[in-house]
C-alpha positions, 0 to 999 in steps of 0.5 A: 460268651461266644457269639456265632453267626452263620452264612453261606447256605442256599440251594445246591445240586446233588453231588455239588459242594457248598461252604458254610461260614460262621463268624465267631466273636467273644473269645476270651483273651486268656489263651488257655481257655479252649472251646469245642466248636461244631456244626449241627443240623436239623433235618425235617422229621429228624432230631437235631444231629451234631456231626462235626467238631473242632477243638480250638486247643489243637485244631483236632476235628471229629465227624460222624460216619455219614459226613466223614470224607465228605465234610470238613470243619476248619477254622481261620483264627485271623478271621475269627471264622469257622467253616464247613466245606461240604462236598458230594452233597446228597438230598438227605443233607438238606436241612438247617445248619447251625454253628455251635460251641461248647465251653470254656472247656475244663480239664477232661471235657470232651470235644468228640462228636460221638460223645457230644452229639447235638449237646452244645451250649452256644448256638448260631441262628442257623442257615438253610441248605437245600440239596436237589436231586 
């Protein structure tokens, strides 16, 4: 079972940048076992929204349209870390951000955010991002 711990949230000015980190532990020693890692956010007054995924098998990433081109999900295997680089932040990006995971994946499982949405099975504790205009 993976364990996820986020860090890096805080206040930021609109138009600015912020990087979130997520420590990921508990990977299986079996290299054939793959996971779908992702980021989900909870904005006040809205449902929880999954917006980025990264497939551990091929490091292939997907995004929702509202963050595509502004946010980048990445992974450092040597540090067992998942990152979210957020640029051109807007006030509507304010919310609680969760590192999340799905897996182990079986043949045919998708790691596309358009299919998964917020439906991950493993969650971090969340970190607050506040964008002020």
